[in-house]
C-alpha positions as CSV (number, residue, x, y, z in Angstrom):
1,M,-54.4,-97.6,-98.0
2,S,-55.7,-100.8,-96.6
3,T,-58.2,-102.6,-98.8
4,S,-59.7,-104.5,-95.8
5,D,-60.4,-104.2,-92.1
6,Q,-59.7,-107.9,-91.7
7,Y,-56.7,-108.7,-89.5
8,I,-54.7,-111.5,-91.1
9,V,-52.2,-111.5,-88.2
10,E,-52.8,-110.8,-84.5
11,M,-50.2,-111.2,-81.8
12,N,-51.1,-110.6,-78.1
13,G,-49.1,-110.9,-74.9
14,I,-46.0,-112.1,-76.7
15,S,-42.9,-112.6,-74.5
16,K,-39.5,-114.0,-75.3
17,S,-36.3,-114.3,-73.2
18,F,-32.8,-115.2,-74.0
19,P,-30.0,-115.9,-71.4
20,G,-29.7,-112.7,-69.4
21,V,-32.1,-110.7,-71.7
22,K,-35.8,-110.2,-71.8
23,A,-36.2,-109.5,-75.5
24,L,-40.0,-109.1,-75.6
25,D,-42.4,-108.5,-72.7
26,D,-46.2,-108.7,-73.3
27,V,-46.0,-107.3,-76.8
28,R,-48.9,-107.0,-79.2
29,F,-49.0,-106.5,-83.0
30,S,-51.6,-106.7,-85.7
31,L,-51.6,-106.7,-89.5
32,K,-54.4,-106.2,-92.0
33,A,-54.8,-107.6,-95.5
34,G,-53.8,-105.0,-98.1
35,E,-51.7,-102.7,-95.8
36,V,-48.1,-101.8,-95.1
37,M,-47.4,-101.8,-91.4
38,A,-44.1,-100.2,-90.3
39,L,-42.6,-101.9,-87.2
40,L,-40.3,-99.3,-85.6
41,G,-37.9,-99.0,-82.6
42,E,-34.3,-98.6,-81.6
43,N,-31.8,-101.4,-82.1
44,G,-32.6,-103.9,-79.4
45,A,-36.3,-102.9,-79.1
46,G,-37.4,-106.4,-80.1
47,K,-38.6,-105.8,-83.7
48,S,-36.6,-108.6,-85.4
49,T,-37.3,-111.0,-82.5
50,L,-41.0,-110.4,-82.8
51,M,-40.9,-111.0,-86.6
52,K,-38.8,-114.1,-86.1
53,I,-41.5,-115.5,-83.8
54,L,-44.1,-114.7,-86.5
55,S,-42.0,-116.5,-89.1
56,G,-41.2,-119.5,-87.0
57,V,-37.5,-118.8,-86.5
58,Y,-38.0,-118.4,-82.7
59,Q,-40.7,-119.9,-80.6
60,R,-42.5,-117.6,-78.1
61,D,-42.4,-118.2,-74.4
62,A,-45.9,-116.8,-73.9
63,G,-48.7,-115.2,-75.8
64,Q,-51.2,-115.9,-78.5
65,L,-50.7,-115.8,-82.3
66,T,-53.5,-115.9,-84.8
67,A,-52.9,-116.0,-88.6
68,F,-55.6,-115.9,-91.2
69,G,-58.3,-116.5,-88.5
70,Q,-56.6,-119.6,-87.1
71,D,-54.8,-120.0,-83.8
72,V,-51.1,-120.9,-84.3
73,E,-49.4,-123.2,-81.9
74,A,-46.2,-122.1,-80.1
75,N,-44.1,-124.7,-81.9
76,L,-44.3,-122.8,-85.2
77,T,-41.3,-123.6,-87.5
78,P,-40.1,-121.7,-90.6
79,R,-41.6,-124.4,-92.8
80,K,-44.9,-124.3,-91.1
81,A,-44.9,-120.5,-91.3
82,Q,-44.1,-120.7,-95.0
83,D,-47.0,-123.2,-95.5
84,L,-49.3,-120.7,-93.8
85,G,-48.2,-118.0,-96.2
86,I,-45.7,-116.0,-94.1
87,A,-42.3,-115.2,-95.6
88,I,-39.5,-113.1,-94.0
89,I,-36.6,-111.3,-95.7
90,H,-33.9,-111.1,-93.0
91,Q,-31.6,-108.1,-92.6
92,E,-28.7,-110.5,-92.7
93,L,-29.1,-112.2,-96.0
94,N,-29.4,-116.0,-96.0
95,M,-27.9,-116.8,-99.4
96,C,-26.0,-119.9,-100.5
97,Q,-23.1,-118.1,-102.2
98,H,-22.0,-121.1,-104.3
99,L,-25.5,-121.7,-105.8
100,S,-27.2,-120.0,-108.7
101,V,-29.9,-117.4,-108.4
102,A,-32.6,-119.8,-109.4
103,E,-31.3,-122.5,-107.0
104,N,-31.4,-120.0,-104.1
105,I,-34.9,-118.9,-105.0
106,F,-36.2,-122.5,-104.9
107,L,-34.0,-123.7,-102.1
108,G,-36.1,-126.2,-100.1
109,R,-38.8,-126.1,-102.8
110,E,-36.9,-127.5,-105.7
111,I,-38.9,-128.4,-108.8
112,L,-38.6,-132.1,-109.6
113,T,-39.6,-134.0,-112.8
114,G,-39.4,-137.7,-112.6
115,G,-37.4,-137.5,-109.4
116,R,-34.7,-135.3,-111.1
117,L,-34.1,-131.6,-110.6
118,N,-35.9,-129.6,-113.3
119,T,-33.3,-126.8,-113.7
120,R,-34.9,-125.4,-116.8
121,E,-38.3,-124.9,-115.1
122,M,-36.7,-123.3,-112.1
123,N,-34.7,-120.9,-114.3
124,K,-37.9,-120.1,-116.2
125,Q,-39.9,-119.3,-113.0
126,A,-37.0,-117.4,-111.4
127,T,-36.8,-115.2,-114.5
128,E,-40.5,-114.5,-114.3
129,V,-40.4,-113.4,-110.7
130,L,-37.3,-111.3,-111.3
131,R,-38.9,-109.7,-114.4
132,S,-42.0,-108.9,-112.3
133,M,-39.7,-106.9,-110.0
134,N,-38.0,-105.2,-112.9
135,V,-34.7,-106.7,-111.9
136,D,-32.2,-107.7,-114.6
137,I,-30.3,-110.7,-113.2
138,A,-29.8,-114.0,-115.0
139,P,-31.2,-117.0,-113.1
140,T,-27.9,-119.0,-113.8
141,T,-25.7,-116.4,-112.1
142,I,-23.8,-117.6,-109.0
143,V,-25.1,-115.6,-106.1
144,G,-21.6,-115.1,-104.6
145,T,-20.6,-113.1,-107.7
146,L,-23.3,-110.6,-107.2
147,P,-22.9,-107.3,-105.2
148,L,-24.8,-107.1,-101.9
149,S,-27.6,-105.0,-103.4
150,K,-28.3,-107.6,-106.1
151,Q,-28.3,-110.4,-103.5
152,Q,-30.9,-108.4,-101.5
153,M,-33.2,-108.4,-104.6
154,V,-32.7,-112.1,-105.0
155,E,-33.8,-112.6,-101.4
156,I,-36.9,-110.6,-102.1
157,A,-37.6,-112.6,-105.2
158,K,-37.3,-115.8,-103.2
159,A,-40.0,-114.6,-100.7
160,L,-42.3,-113.4,-103.6
161,S,-41.9,-116.8,-105.3
162,T,-43.7,-118.5,-102.4
163,N,-46.8,-116.4,-103.1
164,A,-46.8,-115.4,-99.4
165,R,-49.8,-113.5,-98.0
166,V,-47.7,-111.9,-95.3
167,L,-44.3,-110.6,-96.3
168,I,-41.9,-109.3,-93.6
169,M,-39.1,-107.0,-94.8
170,D,-36.3,-106.4,-92.3
171,E,-34.2,-103.4,-93.4
172,P,-34.8,-104.2,-97.1
173,T,-33.3,-101.0,-98.5
174,S,-30.0,-101.0,-96.4
175,S,-27.9,-102.2,-99.4
176,L,-30.0,-100.9,-102.3
177,T,-29.3,-98.0,-104.7
178,A,-31.8,-95.2,-105.1
179,H,-33.1,-96.8,-108.3
180,E,-33.5,-100.2,-106.7
181,I,-35.3,-98.6,-103.7
182,E,-37.8,-97.0,-106.2
183,N,-38.3,-100.4,-107.8
184,L,-38.8,-102.1,-104.4
185,F,-41.5,-99.5,-103.4
186,T,-43.3,-100.1,-106.7
187,I,-43.3,-103.9,-105.9
188,I,-44.5,-103.2,-102.3
189,R,-47.5,-101.0,-103.6
190,Q,-48.3,-103.7,-106.1
191,L,-48.4,-106.4,-103.4
192,R,-50.5,-104.2,-101.1
193,D,-53.0,-103.7,-103.9
194,E,-53.2,-107.5,-104.3
195,G,-54.4,-107.7,-100.7
196,R,-51.1,-109.0,-99.1
197,G,-49.9,-107.7,-95.8
198,I,-46.5,-106.2,-95.6
199,V,-44.5,-105.7,-92.4
200,Y,-41.8,-103.1,-93.0
201,I,-38.9,-102.7,-90.6
202,S,-36.5,-99.8,-91.4
203,H,-34.4,-97.2,-89.6
204,R,-34.7,-94.9,-92.7
205,L,-37.7,-93.0,-91.4
206,E,-37.7,-90.7,-94.4
207,E,-38.8,-93.6,-96.5
208,L,-42.0,-94.3,-94.6
209,H,-44.3,-91.7,-96.2
210,H,-43.8,-93.4,-99.6
211,I,-45.5,-96.7,-98.6
212,V,-46.6,-97.0,-95.0
213,D,-50.3,-97.1,-93.8
214,R,-49.9,-97.7,-90.0
215,V,-47.0,-97.7,-87.5
216,T,-46.3,-99.9,-84.5
217,I,-43.5,-98.8,-82.2
218,L,-41.6,-101.0,-79.7
219,R,-39.1,-99.8,-77.0
220,D,-36.9,-102.0,-74.8
221,G,-38.9,-105.1,-75.7
222,Q,-42.3,-103.5,-74.9
223,Y,-45.2,-102.3,-76.9
224,I,-45.6,-98.5,-77.0
225,I,-48.2,-97.5,-79.6
226,T,-49.9,-98.3,-82.9
227,M,-51.3,-95.4,-85.0
228,P,-52.1,-94.4,-88.6
229,F,-49.0,-93.0,-90.3
230,K,-50.8,-89.9,-91.6
231,E,-51.8,-88.9,-88.1
232,T,-48.2,-88.6,-86.8
233,T,-44.9,-86.9,-87.6
234,L,-41.3,-88.1,-87.7
235,P,-40.3,-86.2,-84.6
236,E,-43.2,-87.7,-82.7
237,I,-42.3,-91.2,-84.0
238,I,-38.6,-90.7,-82.9
239,S,-39.8,-89.5,-79.5
240,Y,-41.9,-92.7,-79.0
241,M,-38.9,-94.8,-80.2
242,V,-36.3,-93.4,-77.8
243,G,-38.5,-92.2,-75.0
244,R,-37.2,-88.7,-75.2
245,D,-36.9,-85.9,-77.7
246,I,-33.7,-85.8,-79.9
247,T,-33.1,-82.1,-80.3
248,E,-30.4,-82.3,-82.9
249,K,-30.3,-84.8,-85.7
250,Y,-26.7,-84.0,-86.7
251,P,-24.9,-82.8,-83.6
252,R,-21.8,-80.7,-84.3
253,V,-18.8,-79.5,-82.4
254,P,-17.2,-76.3,-83.7
255,S,-13.5,-76.4,-84.0
256,S,-10.6,-75.0,-85.9
257,R,-8.3,-76.9,-88.2
258,G,-5.0,-77.9,-86.6
259,K,-1.9,-79.6,-88.0
260,L,-1.9,-82.2,-90.7
261,I,-2.3,-85.7,-89.3
262,F,-2.5,-88.1,-92.3
263,E,-1.9,-87.8,-96.0
264,A,-2.4,-90.3,-98.8
265,R,-0.7,-89.3,-102.1
266,K,-1.7,-90.6,-105.5
267,L,-3.0,-94.0,-104.5
268,Q,-3.4,-96.5,-107.3
269,A,-5.3,-99.8,-106.8
270,G,-7.2,-101.3,-109.7
271,R,-10.0,-99.5,-111.5
272,L,-11.7,-97.9,-108.5
273,V,-8.7,-96.2,-106.9
274,R,-7.0,-94.0,-109.4
275,D,-4.6,-91.3,-108.4
276,V,-6.5,-90.7,-105.1
277,S,-5.1,-88.1,-102.7
278,L,-6.5,-87.3,-99.3
279,K,-5.5,-85.1,-96.4
280,V,-6.8,-85.2,-92.8
281,Y,-6.1,-82.5,-90.2
282,E,-6.7,-82.2,-86.5
283,G,-10.0,-80.7,-85.5
284,E,-12.0,-81.9,-88.6
285,I,-14.1,-84.7,-89.8
286,V,-13.6,-85.6,-93.4
287,G,-16.6,-87.1,-95.2
288,I,-16.2,-89.1,-98.4
289,A,-19.2,-88.9,-100.7
290,G,-20.1,-90.5,-104.0
291,L,-22.4,-92.9,-105.8
292,V,-22.2,-96.7,-105.7
293,G,-19.0,-97.8,-107.6
294,A,-17.2,-94.5,-107.0
295,G,-14.3,-96.2,-105.2
296,R,-15.0,-94.9,-101.6
297,T,-14.9,-98.3,-99.8
298,E,-12.0,-99.4,-102.0
299,T,-10.0,-96.4,-101.0
300,T,-10.5,-97.0,-97.3
301,R,-9.4,-100.6,-97.7
302,V,-6.2,-99.6,-99.5
303,I,-5.4,-97.1,-96.7
304,F,-6.0,-99.9,-94.1
305,G,-3.9,-102.4,-96.0
306,A,-6.8,-104.8,-96.6
307,D,-6.3,-104.4,-100.3
308,S,-2.8,-104.0,-101.9
309,R,-1.9,-100.8,-103.7
310,E,-0.1,-100.5,-107.0
311,G,1.2,-97.0,-106.2
312,G,1.1,-94.1,-103.8
313,Q,2.4,-93.0,-100.4
314,F,1.2,-92.6,-96.9
315,F,2.3,-90.0,-94.4
316,L,1.5,-89.8,-90.7
317,D,2.5,-86.7,-88.7
318,D,4.7,-85.6,-91.6
319,K,6.6,-89.0,-91.7
320,E,6.2,-91.5,-94.4
321,I,4.8,-94.8,-93.3
322,H,4.5,-98.1,-95.1
323,I,1.2,-100.0,-95.0
324,R,1.2,-103.4,-96.8
325,K,-1.3,-105.2,-94.6
326,P,-3.8,-104.3,-91.9
327,M,-1.4,-105.1,-89.0
328,D,1.0,-102.4,-90.4
329,A,-1.9,-99.9,-90.3
330,I,-3.0,-100.9,-86.9
331,R,0.5,-100.5,-85.5
332,H,0.7,-97.0,-86.9
333,G,-2.7,-96.1,-85.4
334,V,-4.6,-96.1,-88.7
335,V,-7.7,-98.2,-88.2
336,L,-10.9,-99.0,-90.1
337,V,-14.5,-99.6,-89.0
338,P,-15.7,-101.5,-92.1
339,E,-19.0,-101.4,-93.9
340,D,-19.8,-105.0,-93.3
341,R,-19.3,-105.2,-89.5
342,K,-20.3,-108.9,-89.2
343,H,-18.1,-110.2,-91.9
344,D,-15.1,-107.8,-91.6
345,G,-15.3,-106.2,-88.3
346,L,-16.4,-108.8,-85.7
347,C,-15.9,-112.4,-84.7
348,V,-19.6,-112.9,-84.1
349,K,-19.2,-116.3,-82.4
350,L,-16.8,-114.8,-79.8
351,S,-17.7,-112.7,-76.8
352,V,-17.6,-108.9,-76.7
353,K,-14.6,-109.1,-74.4
354,S,-12.7,-111.3,-76.9
355,N,-13.6,-109.0,-79.8
356,I,-12.1,-106.0,-78.0
357,E,-9.1,-108.0,-76.7
358,L,-7.9,-109.8,-79.8
359,P,-6.6,-107.0,-82.0
360,N,-4.9,-105.4,-78.9
361,L,-3.0,-108.4,-77.5
362,D,0.3,-106.7,-78.4
363,F,-0.1,-104.1,-75.7
364,L,-2.4,-106.1,-73.4
365,S,0.4,-108.6,-72.8
366,N,3.6,-108.3,-70.8
367,K,7.1,-108.8,-72.1
368,A,6.8,-112.6,-71.7
369,G,3.7,-112.6,-73.9
370,V,1.3,-113.4,-71.1
371,V,-2.0,-111.5,-71.2
372,D,-2.6,-109.1,-68.4
373,T,-6.2,-110.1,-67.4
374,K,-6.6,-107.1,-65.1
375,R,-5.7,-104.7,-67.9
376,V,-8.0,-106.5,-70.3
377,T,-10.9,-106.2,-67.9
378,R,-10.2,-102.5,-67.4
379,V,-9.9,-101.8,-71.2
380,V,-13.0,-103.7,-72.0
381,K,-15.0,-102.0,-69.2
382,E,-13.8,-98.6,-70.3
383,G,-14.8,-99.3,-73.9
384,I,-18.3,-100.5,-73.0
385,Q,-19.0,-97.6,-70.6
386,S,-17.6,-94.8,-72.9
387,L,-19.7,-96.0,-75.8
388,G,-22.8,-96.9,-73.9
389,I,-22.8,-100.5,-75.2
390,R,-26.0,-102.1,-73.9
391,L,-25.4,-105.7,-73.0
392,P,-25.9,-108.0,-69.9
393,G,-22.1,-108.7,-69.7
394,A,-18.9,-108.6,-71.6
395,E,-19.0,-112.4,-72.0
396,V,-22.1,-112.5,-74.3
397,N,-21.5,-113.3,-77.9
398,A,-21.3,-110.4,-80.3
399,A,-23.9,-112.1,-82.5
400,S,-26.5,-111.6,-79.8
401,L,-26.2,-107.8,-79.9
402,S,-28.3,-105.4,-81.9
403,G,-26.7,-103.8,-85.0
404,G,-26.0,-100.5,-83.3
405,N,-24.3,-102.2,-80.3
406,Q,-22.3,-104.4,-82.7
407,Q,-21.1,-101.3,-84.4
408,K,-20.0,-99.8,-81.1
409,V,-18.0,-103.0,-80.3
410,V,-16.0,-102.6,-83.5
411,V,-15.2,-99.0,-82.5
412,A,-14.4,-99.9,-78.9
413,K,-11.6,-102.3,-80.0
414,W,-9.8,-99.5,-81.9
415,L,-10.3,-96.8,-79.3
416,A,-8.4,-99.0,-76.9
417,R,-5.3,-98.4,-79.0
418,K,-5.3,-94.6,-78.8
419,S,-5.4,-94.6,-82.6
420,R,-4.3,-91.6,-84.7
421,L,-6.8,-92.0,-87.6
422,V,-10.2,-93.7,-87.5
423,I,-11.9,-94.5,-90.8
424,F,-15.6,-95.2,-90.6
425,D,-17.2,-96.9,-93.7
426,E,-21.0,-96.5,-93.7
427,P,-21.0,-96.4,-89.8
428,T,-24.7,-95.7,-89.4
429,R,-26.0,-98.3,-92.0
430,G,-28.7,-100.5,-90.4
431,I,-28.8,-98.7,-87.0
432,D,-31.6,-96.7,-85.4
433,V,-31.8,-92.9,-85.2
434,A,-30.7,-92.7,-81.5
435,A,-27.7,-95.0,-82.2
436,K,-26.8,-92.8,-85.2
437,V,-26.6,-89.7,-83.0
438,E,-24.4,-91.6,-80.6
439,I,-22.0,-92.5,-83.4
440,Y,-22.0,-88.8,-84.4
441,H,-21.2,-87.8,-80.9
442,L,-18.4,-90.4,-80.9
443,M,-16.9,-88.8,-84.1
444,N,-17.1,-85.4,-82.5
445,K,-15.4,-86.7,-79.4
446,L,-12.5,-88.2,-81.4
447,K,-12.2,-84.9,-83.3
448,E,-11.9,-83.0,-80.0
449,Q,-9.2,-85.4,-78.8
450,G,-7.1,-84.6,-81.9
451,I,-7.8,-87.9,-83.6
452,G,-8.2,-87.8,-87.4
453,V,-11.7,-88.9,-88.5
454,V,-12.7,-90.0,-92.0
455,F,-16.1,-91.4,-92.8
456,V,-17.8,-92.8,-95.9
457,S,-21.6,-92.4,-96.3
458,S,-24.1,-92.9,-99.0
459,E,-26.5,-90.5,-97.1
460,M,-25.9,-87.0,-98.5
461,P,-27.7,-85.2,-95.6
462,E,-25.5,-87.2,-93.2
463,V,-22.3,-86.1,-94.9
464,M,-23.4,-82.5,-95.1
465,G,-24.6,-82.6,-91.4
466,I,-21.5,-84.1,-89.8
467,A,-18.4,-83.5,-92.1
468,D,-16.3,-80.3,-91.8
469,R,-14.9,-81.1,-95.3
470,I,-16.4,-83.3,-98.0
471,V,-14.3,-85.2,-100.5
472,V,-16.3,-86.4,-103.5
473,M,-15.4,-89.4,-105.6
474,C,-16.5,-90.6,-109.0
475,D,-15.3,-93.6,-111.0
476,G,-12.3,-94.2,-108.8
477,R,-11.1,-90.5,-108.8
478,V,-11.4,-87.5,-106.4
479,T,-13.5,-85.1,-108.4
480,G,-13.6,-82.3,-105.9
481,E,-13.7,-81.0,-102.3
482,L,-16.2,-78.8,-100.5
483,M,-16.1,-77.2,-97.1
484,R,-19.2,-77.7,-95.1
485,N,-20.4,-74.1,-95.4
486,E,-20.4,-74.3,-99.2
487,A,-21.7,-77.8,-99.7
488,T,-25.2,-78.4,-101.2
489,Q,-26.7,-81.6,-102.4
490,E,-26.6,-80.2,-106.0
491,K,-22.9,-79.4,-105.8
492,I,-22.1,-82.9,-104.3
493,M,-24.2,-84.6,-107.0
494,A,-22.5,-82.6,-109.7
495,L,-19.1,-83.8,-108.6
496,A,-20.4,-87.4,-107.9
497,T,-21.4,-87.7,-111.6
498,Q,-18.3,-86.2,-113.1
499,F,-17.4,-89.2,-115.2
500,E,-14.5,-89.2,-117.6
501,K,-15.5,-88.7,-121.2
502,K,-14.1,-92.0,-122.3
503,L,-15.9,-92.1,-125.6
504,D,-14.6,-88.7,-126.6
505,V,-11.1,-89.8,-125.8
506,A,-11.5,-92.9,-127.9
507,V,-12.8,-90.9,-130.8
508,G,-9.9,-88.4,-130.5
509,Q,-7.4,-91.2,-130.8
């Protein structure tokens, strides 16, 4: 609980507009010393924009900001915010991939001795802050060689190294394992007990009861309510977030299995795709479950042709097809909605229209190779309307959209092709509860249309709630399959930890 009734941050009447969008309208927010404040809302509600104003990334159009008892001018910059004691950990990591862990942690605050970079001291201090977080990463490691989850921990270490009194965490657990999340919560409690204020933005509402003291909810750029977390319930929070009750968390469409659409036989690709076979039938959604490093994403990339395979076959509608690169898969109607939508799924500097148009130029052009602009306009409009993509117009850059709407744009470009198999890799990561339900409805819609649906998810309740059949992987192998009516978390976890007994084999030899 909060150790003080002193507000260290107060924001009142905050407004911010971007071209064609009113991102914030007369919003208020407050934070006490020694508390964890959850800032909640759907994608596009204005949470990140508000925190970017607090951290100096954006400048407010109107409103007052007070930090540590002092009025803060509207021309706040990230450096000024850092000097005040405000640090932000962005949802999209801001790491210099070619620099070491220590160099990233002290970027812009390099330790100099006699005018020269003191690498030894930076490595020493980086080691100390990482050790305080119970994170085992060498300070000399090049950040680009680390998995996303480790990069996230480095980003947190960077913020902690500034001794910030206000720490803003925007979706900090989206790329972390269960063990890393536990470590993070321990760190957050420790910081709270030290009297620091924590702003916690997350779509994983089930996490909140572990750490949160109060909740502020925004909707459509407007302030809705602030309340103690213990005095509310998750259904009530969701209702405030979306402005309506969501009656079903995992909507399902009953159906019977039809003909075989797609089959992958005995796929081989490195250490994490070993003799993997997968079948997808009409009228079903296939979920792929497993722990980090099980080979789930690697399998989807091999099927899509993004990674080369060393062995195996593909069959579509009982005919063998050859996929050596993504364009082969796309032409056969086998498409992928990737885990990292910004890096692998979108051209964020291009418009929504261009993102939907580009991979479909082959059928949006006439025989002379000239793009049919009327057809493009129709296809883009249909995609935006059918998926309920919220945006001022199709010409806005994809980078300006919320995470949930970006995910819908990735899906829209593939639906334009009348695809036969759509593979979703972590489709609901980093999007709000209402947007998640929309993605589930989309999967059900595809299933009803006879399109094969495969999705990878690290959320076991999600896999059990949406999938008709669950394929479980461990250590690059398929270790079992479960029908929805027989699946339990215990059964899935047992299959997900069915590692090969490599030591026994070595001893036997």
